C-alpha positions as CSV (number, residue, x, y, z in Angstrom):
1,M,-72.4,-7.0,-7.5
2,P,-72.4,-10.4,-5.8
3,H,-74.3,-10.7,-2.5
4,I,-72.7,-11.8,0.7
5,Q,-74.1,-15.0,2.1
6,Q,-73.2,-17.6,4.7
7,L,-71.7,-20.9,3.5
8,E,-73.4,-24.1,4.1
9,S,-72.1,-26.1,7.0
10,H,-71.0,-29.0,4.7
11,V,-68.9,-26.6,2.5
12,A,-67.5,-24.9,5.6
13,D,-66.5,-28.3,7.0
14,L,-64.7,-29.2,3.7
15,I,-62.8,-26.0,3.8
16,A,-61.8,-26.5,7.4
17,A,-60.8,-30.1,6.7
18,G,-58.5,-28.9,3.9
19,E,-56.5,-26.9,6.5
20,V,-56.1,-29.9,8.9
21,V,-56.1,-32.9,6.6
22,E,-53.6,-32.6,3.7
23,R,-52.8,-36.3,3.1
24,P,-53.2,-39.6,4.9
25,A,-50.2,-38.8,7.1
26,S,-52.2,-35.9,8.5
27,V,-55.0,-38.2,9.5
28,V,-52.6,-40.6,11.2
29,K,-50.9,-37.7,13.1
30,E,-54.2,-36.4,14.5
31,L,-55.5,-39.8,15.6
32,V,-52.2,-40.9,17.2
33,E,-51.9,-37.6,19.1
34,N,-55.4,-38.2,20.4
35,A,-54.4,-41.6,21.6
36,I,-51.3,-40.3,23.3
37,D,-53.4,-37.6,25.1
38,A,-55.8,-40.4,26.2
39,G,-52.9,-42.0,28.2
40,A,-52.3,-45.0,25.9
41,T,-49.2,-47.1,26.5
42,A,-49.5,-49.1,23.2
43,V,-50.6,-47.8,19.8
44,V,-51.0,-49.8,16.6
45,V,-51.4,-48.1,13.2
46,E,-52.3,-50.0,10.1
47,I,-52.8,-48.6,6.6
48,Q,-53.6,-49.9,3.1
49,R,-52.9,-48.3,-0.2
50,G,-50.8,-45.6,1.4
51,G,-53.7,-44.7,3.7
52,M,-56.1,-43.9,0.9
53,G,-57.9,-47.2,1.3
54,L,-57.8,-47.8,5.0
55,I,-56.3,-46.2,8.2
56,R,-56.8,-48.0,11.5
57,V,-55.5,-46.6,14.7
58,T,-55.9,-48.7,17.9
59,D,-54.9,-47.6,21.4
60,N,-55.4,-48.8,25.0
61,G,-56.2,-45.3,26.3
62,C,-59.1,-44.1,28.5
63,G,-61.7,-44.4,25.8
64,I,-64.8,-42.2,25.2
65,A,-68.2,-42.4,27.0
66,P,-71.0,-43.6,24.6
67,G,-73.1,-40.5,25.2
68,E,-70.2,-38.2,24.1
69,L,-69.4,-39.9,20.8
70,P,-71.6,-37.6,18.6
71,T,-70.2,-34.5,20.4
72,A,-66.6,-35.6,19.7
73,F,-67.2,-35.2,16.0
74,L,-68.5,-31.6,16.2
75,R,-66.2,-28.7,15.4
76,H,-64.4,-27.1,18.3
77,A,-65.5,-29.9,20.6
78,T,-62.6,-30.9,22.9
79,S,-61.9,-32.2,26.4
80,K,-58.6,-30.4,26.7
81,L,-59.6,-26.8,27.0
82,R,-62.1,-25.1,29.3
83,T,-61.3,-21.4,29.4
84,A,-59.4,-18.8,27.4
85,A,-56.6,-18.9,30.0
86,D,-55.9,-22.5,29.1
87,L,-54.6,-21.3,25.7
88,G,-51.5,-19.9,27.3
89,K,-50.5,-23.1,29.0
90,I,-51.2,-25.9,26.5
91,G,-49.6,-29.2,27.7
92,T,-51.4,-31.6,25.4
93,L,-50.8,-32.5,21.7
94,G,-54.3,-31.8,20.6
95,F,-56.5,-29.0,21.9
96,R,-58.6,-27.3,19.2
97,G,-61.2,-30.0,18.6
98,E,-61.1,-29.9,14.9
99,A,-59.3,-33.2,14.1
100,L,-62.2,-35.7,14.3
101,A,-64.6,-33.2,12.6
102,A,-62.2,-32.6,9.7
103,I,-61.4,-36.3,9.2
104,S,-65.0,-37.4,9.2
105,A,-66.0,-34.7,6.7
106,V,-63.8,-36.1,3.9
107,S,-64.0,-39.9,4.6
108,R,-66.1,-42.8,5.8
109,T,-65.3,-43.1,9.5
110,D,-66.0,-45.7,12.2
111,I,-65.2,-45.4,15.9
112,L,-65.2,-48.3,18.4
113,T,-64.5,-47.5,22.0
114,R,-64.8,-48.7,25.6
115,Q,-63.8,-47.0,28.8
116,H,-61.9,-48.6,31.6
117,Q,-64.1,-50.5,34.0
118,A,-67.0,-50.4,31.5
119,Q,-68.7,-53.7,30.6
120,I,-69.6,-52.8,27.1
121,G,-68.4,-50.5,24.4
122,A,-70.0,-48.3,21.8
123,S,-69.6,-47.7,18.0
124,L,-70.5,-44.9,15.7
125,H,-70.4,-44.6,11.9
126,L,-70.0,-41.3,10.0
127,E,-70.0,-40.6,6.2
128,G,-69.1,-37.3,4.9
129,G,-69.4,-35.8,8.4
130,V,-73.0,-37.0,8.9
131,A,-73.2,-39.2,12.0
132,G,-75.4,-42.2,12.4
133,E,-76.7,-43.8,15.6
134,V,-74.6,-44.9,18.5
135,E,-74.6,-48.6,19.0
136,S,-73.6,-50.8,21.9
137,V,-70.9,-53.4,20.9
138,G,-68.3,-55.5,22.4
139,A,-64.9,-53.8,22.3
140,P,-61.5,-53.9,24.0
141,E,-60.5,-51.2,26.4
142,G,-59.4,-48.1,24.5
143,T,-60.4,-46.7,21.1
144,T,-60.2,-47.9,17.6
145,M,-60.6,-45.5,14.7
146,L,-61.2,-46.7,11.1
147,V,-60.9,-44.2,8.2
148,R,-61.8,-45.4,4.7
149,D,-61.9,-43.9,1.3
150,L,-60.2,-40.7,2.2
151,F,-61.2,-37.7,0.0
152,Y,-63.9,-39.7,-1.7
153,N,-66.1,-36.6,-1.7
154,T,-63.4,-34.1,-2.5
155,P,-62.1,-34.7,-6.0
156,A,-60.1,-31.4,-6.0
157,R,-57.9,-32.8,-3.2
158,L,-57.9,-36.4,-4.4
159,K,-56.2,-35.6,-7.7
160,F,-53.3,-34.1,-5.9
161,M,-52.5,-37.2,-3.9
162,R,-49.2,-38.9,-4.8
163,K,-48.5,-42.5,-5.4
164,D,-49.3,-45.1,-2.7
165,S,-45.6,-45.7,-2.1
166,A,-45.0,-42.0,-1.4
167,E,-48.0,-41.7,0.9
168,T,-46.8,-44.8,2.7
169,A,-43.4,-43.3,3.2
170,A,-44.9,-40.2,4.6
171,V,-46.9,-42.2,7.2
172,A,-43.8,-44.2,8.0
173,G,-41.7,-41.1,8.6
174,L,-44.5,-39.7,10.8
175,M,-44.5,-42.9,12.9
176,Q,-40.8,-42.6,13.4
177,H,-41.2,-39.2,14.8
178,L,-44.0,-40.2,17.1
179,A,-42.1,-43.2,18.4
180,L,-39.1,-41.0,19.1
181,S,-41.1,-38.4,20.9
182,H,-42.6,-40.9,23.3
183,P,-40.2,-43.7,24.0
184,D,-42.4,-44.8,26.9
185,I,-45.2,-45.9,24.5
186,S,-44.9,-49.0,22.3
187,F,-45.7,-48.1,18.7
188,K,-46.4,-50.7,16.0
189,F,-46.8,-49.8,12.3
190,I,-48.3,-52.2,9.7
191,K,-48.5,-51.3,6.0
192,D,-50.4,-53.6,3.7
193,G,-50.2,-56.5,6.2
194,T,-46.5,-56.1,6.8
195,E,-45.1,-54.9,10.2
196,T,-42.3,-52.3,9.5
197,L,-42.0,-50.7,12.9
198,H,-42.3,-51.9,16.5
199,T,-40.7,-50.0,19.4
200,P,-40.4,-51.6,22.9
201,G,-41.9,-48.7,24.9
202,D,-39.4,-49.2,27.7
203,G,-38.9,-45.5,28.2
204,K,-35.3,-45.5,26.8
205,L,-34.7,-43.1,23.9
206,D,-31.8,-45.1,22.5
207,S,-34.1,-48.2,22.2
208,A,-36.6,-46.2,20.3
209,I,-33.9,-44.8,18.0
210,Y,-32.5,-48.3,17.3
211,A,-36.0,-49.5,16.4
212,A,-37.1,-46.5,14.4
213,L,-33.9,-45.3,12.7
214,G,-31.8,-48.4,12.5
215,R,-28.6,-49.8,14.0
216,D,-26.1,-47.8,11.9
217,F,-27.6,-44.5,12.8
218,A,-27.9,-45.5,16.5
219,R,-24.2,-46.5,16.6
220,S,-23.2,-43.1,15.3
221,L,-24.8,-41.1,18.1
222,V,-23.4,-39.3,21.2
223,A,-25.6,-38.7,24.2
224,V,-26.0,-35.1,25.3
225,E,-27.8,-33.4,28.2
226,G,-27.9,-29.9,29.6
227,R,-30.1,-27.3,31.3
228,G,-30.1,-23.6,32.0
229,D,-32.5,-20.7,32.3
230,G,-35.5,-22.9,32.7
231,V,-34.7,-24.9,29.5
232,S,-33.5,-28.5,29.5
233,V,-32.1,-30.3,26.5
234,S,-31.5,-34.1,26.2
235,G,-31.1,-36.6,23.5
236,F,-28.5,-37.8,21.0
237,V,-26.4,-36.2,18.2
238,T,-24.2,-37.7,15.6
239,K,-20.4,-37.7,15.8
240,P,-18.7,-35.0,13.7
241,L,-17.3,-37.6,11.3
242,M,-20.7,-39.1,10.7
243,G,-22.2,-36.1,9.0
244,R,-25.1,-36.6,6.6
245,G,-25.7,-35.2,3.1
246,S,-28.9,-33.4,4.1
247,R,-30.8,-32.3,7.2
248,S,-33.4,-35.1,6.9
249,M,-32.1,-36.9,10.0
250,Q,-32.5,-33.9,12.3
251,T,-35.4,-34.5,14.7
252,F,-36.6,-32.0,17.3
253,F,-39.2,-32.2,20.0
254,V,-40.6,-29.5,22.2
255,N,-42.5,-30.7,25.3
256,G,-43.0,-34.1,23.5
257,R,-44.3,-32.5,20.2
258,Y,-42.4,-33.0,17.0
259,I,-41.7,-29.6,15.4
260,K,-39.7,-28.1,12.6
261,S,-37.7,-25.1,13.7
262,Q,-35.0,-23.1,12.0
263,L,-33.9,-21.8,15.4
264,L,-33.1,-25.2,16.7
265,T,-31.4,-26.2,13.5
266,A,-29.2,-23.2,13.6
267,A,-28.3,-23.8,17.2
268,L,-27.4,-27.5,16.5
269,E,-25.2,-26.7,13.5
270,E,-23.5,-23.9,15.4
271,G,-22.4,-26.4,18.0
272,Y,-20.6,-28.3,15.3
273,R,-18.7,-25.3,14.0
274,N,-15.1,-26.2,13.0
275,Q,-15.8,-29.9,13.7
276,I,-17.8,-31.1,10.7
277,M,-16.9,-31.2,7.0
278,K,-18.3,-28.5,4.8
279,G,-21.4,-29.6,3.0
280,K,-22.2,-32.2,5.7
281,F,-25.0,-31.8,8.2
282,P,-25.4,-33.4,11.7
283,G,-28.2,-35.7,12.6
284,C,-29.9,-35.6,16.0
285,V,-32.8,-36.6,18.2
286,L,-33.1,-33.7,20.7
287,S,-35.9,-33.1,23.1
288,V,-36.3,-29.6,24.5
289,T,-38.4,-29.2,27.7
290,L,-39.5,-25.8,29.0
291,P,-42.5,-24.3,30.8
292,V,-45.7,-24.6,28.8
293,T,-46.2,-20.8,29.3
294,A,-42.9,-20.1,27.5
295,V,-44.0,-21.7,24.1
296,D,-47.0,-21.0,21.8
297,V,-48.0,-24.1,19.8
298,N,-51.1,-22.5,18.3
299,V,-49.3,-20.8,15.4
300,H,-49.8,-23.4,12.7
301,P,-52.8,-25.5,11.7
302,A,-50.8,-28.7,11.6
303,K,-49.0,-27.7,14.9
304,T,-45.6,-28.5,13.4
305,Q,-44.3,-25.0,14.2
306,V,-44.1,-23.2,17.6
307,K,-43.1,-19.8,18.8
308,F,-40.7,-19.4,21.8
309,A,-41.2,-16.5,24.3
310,R,-37.4,-16.4,24.9
311,E,-35.7,-17.5,21.8
312,R,-32.2,-16.6,22.9
313,E,-32.3,-18.8,26.0
314,V,-33.6,-21.8,23.9
315,F,-30.8,-21.2,21.3
316,D,-28.1,-21.0,24.0
317,A,-29.4,-24.1,25.7
318,V,-29.2,-26.3,22.6
319,Y,-25.9,-24.8,21.4
320,H,-24.0,-25.3,24.7
321,T,-25.5,-28.7,25.3
322,V,-24.4,-29.9,21.8
323,M,-21.0,-28.3,22.1
324,D,-20.3,-29.6,25.6
325,G,-21.4,-33.1,24.6
326,L,-19.1,-33.2,21.6
327,D,-16.2,-31.8,23.6
328,A,-16.7,-34.5,26.2
329,Q,-16.0,-37.2,23.5
330,G,-12.4,-36.0,23.0
331,A,-9.6,-37.8,24.7
332,P,-8.6,-36.1,28.0
333,V,-5.4,-34.1,27.7
334,P,-2.9,-35.0,30.6
335,A,-1.7,-32.1,32.7
336,P,1.9,-31.1,32.2
337,K,4.3,-32.5,34.8
338,A,6.0,-30.1,37.2
339,A,9.6,-29.3,36.6
340,E,10.8,-31.3,39.6
341,Q,9.0,-34.4,38.3
342,V,10.7,-34.5,35.0
343,V,13.4,-37.2,34.8
344,N,16.5,-35.8,33.2
345,P,19.5,-38.3,33.3
346,R,21.8,-35.7,31.8
347,Q,21.5,-32.5,33.8
348,D,23.0,-30.4,31.0
349,F,20.6,-31.7,28.3
350,F,17.3,-30.0,27.4
351,Q,17.1,-28.1,30.7
352,S,14.5,-25.4,31.3
353,M,15.9,-22.3,32.9
354,D,15.5,-18.5,32.6
355,A,18.0,-16.3,30.8
356,K,19.6,-15.0,34.0
357,T,20.3,-18.6,35.3
358,F,21.7,-19.6,31.9
359,R,24.1,-16.6,31.8
360,E,25.3,-17.3,35.4
361,K,25.8,-21.0,34.7
362,T,27.7,-20.3,31.5
363,A,30.0,-17.8,33.1
364,A,30.7,-20.2,36.0
365,S,31.5,-23.3,33.8
366,P,32.7,-22.4,30.3
367,R,32.5,-25.0,27.6
368,E,35.5,-27.3,27.6
369,T,35.4,-28.1,24.0
370,A,35.4,-24.7,22.5
371,A,36.1,-24.4,18.8
372,P,39.6,-23.2,18.1
373,A,39.9,-19.6,17.1
374,K,40.8,-18.8,13.6
375,P,44.2,-17.1,13.2
376,Q,43.8,-13.4,12.5
377,G,45.0,-12.1,9.2
378,V,45.1,-15.5,7.4
379,R,43.1,-15.8,4.2
380,P,42.7,-18.8,2.0
381,V,44.7,-18.9,-1.3
382,W,41.4,-19.7,-3.2
383,N,40.8,-16.7,-5.4
384,T,38.2,-15.9,-8.1
385,E,40.5,-16.7,-11.0
386,Q,41.4,-20.1,-9.6
387,R,37.7,-20.9,-8.8
388,S,36.7,-20.3,-12.4
389,A,39.5,-22.5,-13.7
390,S,38.6,-25.3,-11.4
391,R,34.9,-25.1,-12.4
392,V,35.6,-25.2,-16.1
393,A,38.2,-28.0,-15.8
394,D,35.8,-30.1,-13.7
395,S,33.0,-29.6,-16.1
396,L,34.7,-31.0,-19.2
397,P,32.6,-33.9,-20.5
398,V,33.7,-37.5,-20.8
399,R,32.9,-38.9,-24.3
400,P,33.4,-42.3,-25.8
401,A,36.1,-42.6,-28.4
402,Y,35.4,-43.5,-32.0
403,G,36.3,-47.0,-33.0
404,G,36.1,-48.4,-29.6
405,G,39.2,-46.7,-28.2
406,T,39.6,-43.9,-25.7
407,Q,41.7,-40.8,-25.6
408,S,42.7,-39.1,-22.5
409,I,43.4,-35.4,-22.0
410,S,46.0,-35.3,-19.3
411,R,45.6,-32.7,-16.6
412,P,48.9,-31.1,-15.5
413,K,49.8,-30.6,-12.0
414,A,48.6,-27.4,-10.4
415,A,50.8,-24.4,-11.0
416,A,52.7,-22.8,-8.2
417,G,50.0,-20.3,-7.5
418,L,47.3,-23.0,-7.1
419,S,46.7,-25.0,-4.0
420,S,45.9,-28.7,-3.9
421,A,42.2,-27.9,-4.1
422,L,42.2,-29.0,-7.8
423,G,43.6,-32.4,-6.9
424,S,40.1,-33.9,-6.4
425,A,39.0,-33.2,-9.9
426,P,39.1,-36.0,-12.5
427,A,42.6,-36.5,-14.0
428,S,41.6,-37.2,-17.6
429,V,38.9,-36.5,-20.1
430,T,38.3,-38.8,-23.0
431,A,38.2,-37.4,-26.5
432,P,37.5,-38.8,-30.0
433,R,40.2,-41.1,-31.4
434,E,40.3,-40.1,-35.0
435,R,39.8,-36.3,-34.5
436,S,42.6,-33.9,-34.1
437,G,41.9,-31.2,-31.6
438,S,39.3,-31.1,-28.8
439,A,35.8,-32.2,-29.1
440,L,34.8,-28.9,-27.5
441,G,36.2,-26.8,-30.3
442,G,39.4,-25.7,-28.6
443,A,42.7,-27.6,-28.9
444,P,44.2,-29.1,-25.8
445,A,47.9,-29.0,-25.4
446,S,48.3,-32.8,-26.0
447,V,46.1,-35.8,-26.7
448,T,47.2,-39.3,-25.6
449,A,46.0,-41.8,-28.1
450,P,46.0,-45.6,-27.9
451,G,49.4,-47.0,-28.0
452,N,50.9,-44.2,-25.9
453,R,51.0,-41.9,-28.9
454,T,50.7,-38.3,-28.1
455,V,49.1,-36.0,-30.6
456,K,49.9,-32.3,-30.3
457,A,46.8,-30.3,-30.9
458,S,46.8,-27.4,-33.3
459,G,45.9,-24.0,-32.0
460,A,47.9,-24.2,-28.8
461,A,48.8,-20.8,-27.8
462,S,52.5,-19.9,-27.7
463,G,54.8,-17.0,-28.3
464,P,56.3,-14.1,-26.5
465,D,53.0,-12.2,-26.1
466,T,51.4,-14.8,-23.9
467,A,54.7,-15.7,-22.2
468,A,55.2,-12.1,-21.2
469,Q,51.8,-12.1,-19.5
470,G,53.0,-14.8,-17.2
471,R,50.5,-17.4,-18.3
472,S,49.4,-18.9,-21.6
473,T,45.8,-19.5,-22.7
474,V,44.0,-22.3,-24.5
475,P,41.0,-21.4,-26.6
476,S,37.8,-23.4,-25.7
477,A,34.2,-23.4,-26.4
478,L,33.6,-22.6,-22.8
479,G,36.0,-19.6,-22.8
480,T,39.7,-19.1,-22.3
481,L,41.5,-21.4,-19.9
482,P,44.6,-20.5,-17.9
483,A,47.6,-22.4,-19.0
484,S,47.9,-23.9,-15.5
485,A,44.5,-25.6,-16.1
486,A,45.2,-26.5,-19.7
487,P,46.2,-30.1,-20.5
488,A,50.0,-30.7,-21.2
489,R,52.0,-33.2,-23.3
490,K,53.6,-36.0,-21.4
491,A,57.3,-35.7,-21.1
492,D,58.1,-39.2,-22.2
493,A,55.8,-39.3,-25.2
494,P,57.3,-38.8,-28.7
495,A,56.1,-35.8,-30.6
496,V,53.8,-36.4,-33.5
497,P,53.6,-34.0,-36.5
498,E,50.7,-31.6,-36.3
499,R,47.9,-32.1,-38.7
500,P,46.4,-29.1,-40.5
501,R,42.8,-28.2,-39.5
502,P,40.3,-27.7,-42.3
503,V,39.0,-24.2,-42.6
504,V,35.3,-23.8,-42.9
505,P,34.1,-20.5,-44.3
506,A,31.6,-18.8,-42.1
507,I,28.1,-18.2,-43.4
508,P,26.8,-14.7,-43.0
509,A,23.9,-14.3,-40.5
510,E,21.6,-12.8,-43.2
511,R,22.0,-15.9,-45.4
512,Q,21.5,-18.5,-42.7
513,A,17.8,-17.7,-42.3
514,L,17.3,-17.6,-46.1
515,E,18.8,-21.1,-46.6
516,I,16.3,-22.7,-44.2
517,P,13.7,-24.4,-46.5
518,G,10.0,-23.4,-46.0
519,Q,10.7,-20.4,-43.8
520,T,9.3,-17.2,-45.4
521,A,8.2,-15.1,-42.4
522,L,8.6,-15.0,-38.7
523,E,5.8,-16.7,-36.6
524,P,3.9,-14.4,-34.2
525,Q,5.2,-14.6,-30.7
526,R,2.9,-16.6,-28.5
527,E,2.1,-15.6,-24.9
528,E,4.5,-17.2,-22.5
529,P,2.9,-19.7,-20.1
530,W,2.5,-18.5,-16.6
531,R,5.4,-19.5,-14.4
532,I,4.3,-21.7,-11.5
533,A,6.0,-20.3,-8.4
534,G,4.7,-23.0,-6.1
535,E,1.7,-24.2,-4.2
536,V,0.6,-23.0,-0.7
537,L,-1.6,-24.9,1.8
538,H,-1.8,-27.8,-0.7
539,T,-4.8,-25.9,-2.1
540,Y,-3.8,-22.8,-4.0
541,I,-1.4,-22.6,-7.0
542,V,0.8,-19.4,-7.1
543,C,1.7,-18.3,-10.6
544,E,3.4,-15.3,-12.2
545,S,2.4,-13.9,-15.6
546,G,4.7,-12.0,-17.9
547,D,3.0,-8.6,-17.1
548,G,4.0,-8.7,-13.5
549,V,0.7,-10.1,-12.1
550,V,0.6,-12.8,-9.4
551,W,-2.3,-15.3,-9.7
552,L,-3.7,-17.5,-7.0
553,I,-5.6,-20.5,-8.4
554,D,-7.9,-22.8,-6.4
555,K,-7.0,-26.2,-7.8
556,H,-10.1,-28.0,-6.6
557,A,-12.4,-25.4,-8.1
558,A,-10.5,-25.4,-11.4
559,H,-10.5,-29.2,-11.7
560,E,-14.2,-29.3,-10.7
561,R,-15.1,-27.0,-13.5
562,I,-13.1,-29.0,-16.0
563,N,-14.9,-32.2,-14.9
564,F,-18.3,-30.5,-15.0
565,D,-17.9,-29.1,-18.5
566,R,-16.7,-32.5,-19.8
567,L,-19.8,-34.2,-18.3
568,M,-22.2,-31.6,-19.5
569,A,-20.8,-31.7,-23.1
570,S,-21.3,-35.5,-23.2
571,Q,-24.8,-36.5,-24.5
572,E,-24.2,-40.1,-23.7
573,L,-25.4,-41.8,-20.5
574,P,-22.9,-41.7,-17.7
575,M,-20.5,-44.6,-17.7
576,R,-21.2,-47.0,-14.8
577,Q,-19.1,-49.1,-12.5
578,T,-20.6,-52.2,-11.1
579,L,-19.9,-52.5,-7.4
580,L,-18.2,-55.7,-6.2
581,V,-20.2,-55.4,-3.0
582,P,-23.6,-53.6,-3.3
583,V,-24.0,-50.6,-1.0
584,A,-27.0,-50.5,1.3
585,V,-28.2,-46.9,1.8
586,E,-30.6,-45.9,4.5
587,P,-31.6,-42.3,3.6
588,G,-34.8,-42.3,5.7
589,R,-38.2,-43.7,4.9
590,E,-39.5,-40.7,3.1
591,E,-36.4,-40.2,1.1
592,A,-36.2,-43.9,0.2
593,A,-39.7,-43.8,-1.1
594,L,-39.0,-40.8,-3.2
595,L,-35.9,-42.5,-4.7
596,L,-37.8,-45.7,-5.4
597,E,-40.5,-43.8,-7.1
598,N,-38.0,-42.4,-9.5
599,L,-35.9,-45.5,-10.3
600,P,-36.1,-44.9,-14.1
601,Q,-34.6,-41.4,-13.6
602,L,-31.9,-42.8,-11.4
603,E,-31.2,-45.4,-14.1
604,K,-30.6,-42.6,-16.6
605,L,-28.3,-40.9,-14.1
606,G,-26.1,-44.0,-13.8
607,F,-27.5,-45.7,-10.6
608,A,-28.9,-49.2,-10.5
609,C,-31.0,-49.4,-7.3
610,E,-33.6,-51.7,-5.9
611,D,-35.8,-51.8,-2.8
612,F,-34.1,-53.8,0.0
613,G,-37.0,-53.3,2.4
614,D,-37.5,-51.4,5.6
615,G,-36.5,-48.0,4.1
616,T,-33.2,-49.4,2.7
617,I,-32.1,-49.1,-0.9
618,L,-29.5,-51.5,-2.4
619,V,-27.2,-49.9,-4.9
620,R,-25.5,-52.2,-7.4
621,E,-24.1,-49.7,-9.9
622,V,-23.0,-46.0,-9.6
623,P,-21.6,-43.5,-12.1
624,A,-17.9,-44.1,-12.9
625,D,-16.9,-40.6,-11.6
626,I,-18.3,-41.2,-8.2
627,D,-16.4,-42.9,-5.4
628,P,-18.5,-45.8,-4.0
629,A,-17.9,-44.3,-0.6
630,D,-19.9,-41.2,-1.6
631,T,-22.9,-43.2,-2.8
632,A,-25.1,-42.6,0.3
633,A,-24.3,-38.8,0.3
634,T,-25.1,-38.5,-3.4
635,L,-28.4,-40.3,-3.1
636,E,-29.4,-38.2,-0.2
637,E,-28.8,-35.1,-2.3
638,L,-30.9,-36.5,-5.1
639,A,-33.7,-37.2,-2.7
640,E,-33.6,-33.6,-1.6
641,D,-33.9,-32.5,-5.2
642,L,-36.9,-34.8,-5.6
643,R,-38.5,-33.4,-2.5
644,T,-38.2,-29.9,-3.8
645,G,-39.8,-30.9,-7.1
646,R,-36.9,-29.9,-9.4
647,S,-37.1,-30.8,-13.1
648,T,-35.2,-33.7,-14.7
649,D,-32.7,-31.3,-16.2
650,E,-32.1,-29.6,-12.9
651,R,-31.6,-33.0,-11.2
652,R,-29.2,-34.1,-13.9
653,E,-27.3,-30.8,-13.6
654,N,-27.1,-31.1,-9.8
655,L,-25.9,-34.7,-10.1
656,L,-23.2,-33.6,-12.5
657,H,-22.2,-31.0,-10.0
658,T,-21.9,-33.7,-7.4
659,M,-20.0,-36.0,-9.7
660,A,-17.6,-33.3,-10.8
661,C,-17.0,-32.3,-7.2
662,K,-16.4,-35.8,-5.9
663,A,-14.0,-36.6,-8.8
664,A,-12.0,-33.3,-8.5
665,I,-8.6,-32.8,-6.7
666,K,-9.3,-32.0,-3.1
667,G,-7.8,-29.2,-1.2
668,G,-5.1,-30.5,1.0
669,W,-4.0,-33.2,-1.5
670,T,-0.4,-33.2,-2.8
671,S,-0.6,-32.8,-6.5
672,D,1.9,-33.7,-9.2
673,P,3.6,-30.7,-11.0
674,A,2.2,-32.0,-14.4
675,E,-1.4,-31.8,-12.9
676,L,-0.8,-28.2,-11.8
677,R,0.5,-27.3,-15.2
678,V,-2.7,-28.5,-16.9
679,L,-4.9,-26.6,-14.5
680,V,-2.8,-23.4,-14.9
681,D,-3.0,-23.6,-18.7
682,K,-6.8,-24.0,-18.6
683,V,-7.1,-21.0,-16.4
684,Q,-4.7,-18.9,-18.5
685,S,-6.6,-19.7,-21.7
686,G,-9.8,-18.4,-20.2
687,E,-11.5,-21.8,-20.5
688,V,-12.0,-22.1,-16.8
689,R,-13.2,-19.0,-14.9
690,F,-15.8,-20.1,-12.3
691,C,-16.5,-23.4,-10.6
692,P,-20.0,-25.0,-11.1
693,H,-21.2,-23.3,-7.9
694,G,-20.3,-19.8,-9.1
695,R,-17.1,-19.4,-7.0
696,P,-14.1,-17.8,-8.7
697,V,-11.3,-20.1,-9.7
698,A,-8.5,-17.6,-9.8
699,V,-7.7,-14.2,-8.2
700,K,-4.9,-11.9,-9.1
701,L,-2.6,-9.5,-7.3
702,T,-0.9,-6.8,-9.3
703,K,2.6,-5.5,-8.6
704,Y,1.1,-2.2,-7.5
705,E,-1.2,-4.0,-5.0
706,L,1.7,-6.0,-3.6
707,E,3.9,-2.9,-3.3
708,K,1.1,-1.1,-1.6
709,M,0.8,-3.8,1.0
710,F,4.5,-3.5,1.8
711,K,4.2,0.4,1.8
712,R,6.5,0.6,-1.2
713,A,4.0,2.5,-3.3
């Protein structure tokens, strides 16, 4: 059984250092926070090789006494706490006294300091946590910390460090947060000899935002401020239309300390409810101030998470501040005018009055131009039989005559029982010149040929049977016409002998199918396509299937799935489109570094990008299925995938999700009926069932469910 023994102090220091110092950005954070606590008004941070080679932090704070330098690098040595009661009211950024001890344990450290009013400064060198002798040197007021060869004696931690560009991006992102948390301090950041950040330190938050996050982001912000229940909130939030593709631009501070809080994120996004597009996230720089006794900052080794004593009050303060700030940006709605202020040149036009006043006024002054009353007992002479005759006569087609001539079928005058309602119908219908009889299969009474020759058509009904019925009929392919509607021979036209009509023997129905070549059996009946009843809300297609089922289809989800399956099935690299004007994307310094690290993977996904400097990426080519306007949002989503460490296949699949979504028909668009037909056929065949995100594409309502809704079943 192993024996219990106490670890050596050097091993214990390495373990403690691993909790505080994770990467070069952790070192910069601890040193800059010490400079802020020392009352500095200007801080300069310089790094080389992402901080692995050199980290230099210079401030003009109060400095350290020469005799206290060795003590400052001991564990749990601090000037910010005295008693246990001080833990409940921490108002400084650092307080545990572990930063300098942890940093010196895993690096080669030098400190150079001079207090105000002191004539000479002091320096101290430490290697692996072992301190040398304090020496007197000339130095400016304040403190300068130099950290070299980070993790030189901790290979287990060294092998997990990322590329220099990624570590540089992490330090740059940290400097942005520190500059925003204290706009009254001038921050300067230098990487590999190049200055990339310099804030004025004039105390204005918008100036710090402009210097740290760029002009475009600063112009998209709205100032907000509010207070209540001992909590005050101030800062800036993005306009609803300027939503981002990720939450990387959400920055929160509590009593001047940068933190990550799901509570504050939820309160911020709740303030944007119904004002921001789905899938977009607001950006912000919000500072929350509350009593030091109402927040516990000692819940995380890196002090990036805090615990609130009254979470509900903090949530409400952020939520109402954001919502009120956004509402204040809307245009003021003018108050409605009073009734006596409304100018109404016509006193009887668009007046507003109650029902009683309207009845009294109507009874007192009846309308002068009342519609004439219809005589009682008078019915129009238009009856059903006459309506059908007129419809058939008006629908007779007009055909060109053979040989270049035309033939006219004369329409007789209406019979005594018909009114003049038929007078508006066409007076003649052309028929073929060289044919006897009507082109419709029934023979008209007479045909006027060129040269004023009238041909009497065969088959005209005559005889005592039809005469006895009071009207004669003319056979037609459209039915039997009354004699009053049948064409008649002109009185002045000479009669022409009737030509005999050829008799064609009828083919029995059972022989007709046998005489069709190649037909041996009936084809199986295919399922009828769903009938498209319409589209509602410009988003959902309403269809009816043959079995009495109503289907609702989400056209965006269906089209998105079609696009995704097509892209996934293609093994070729995505087709690209070269942008006429390259797009400059500013996803944030850390996100930009992640994207620049993975340029070969972006190349395979269809993006041609290059470093434009200062956290900006210049995009020259994008996949053909992506709208150039969506370039920034797509790259932000890719950066989020890179941050979470997803594999290449997962990143490709997520990109294809994005490409399919961006190229799909959007809800609210007006779609062509042919587009809807294609989507419906894909859903009906079972090829499309779910969108790439797992949402259903179609839902159905049976006849029983509909009848149950209307209480019919």
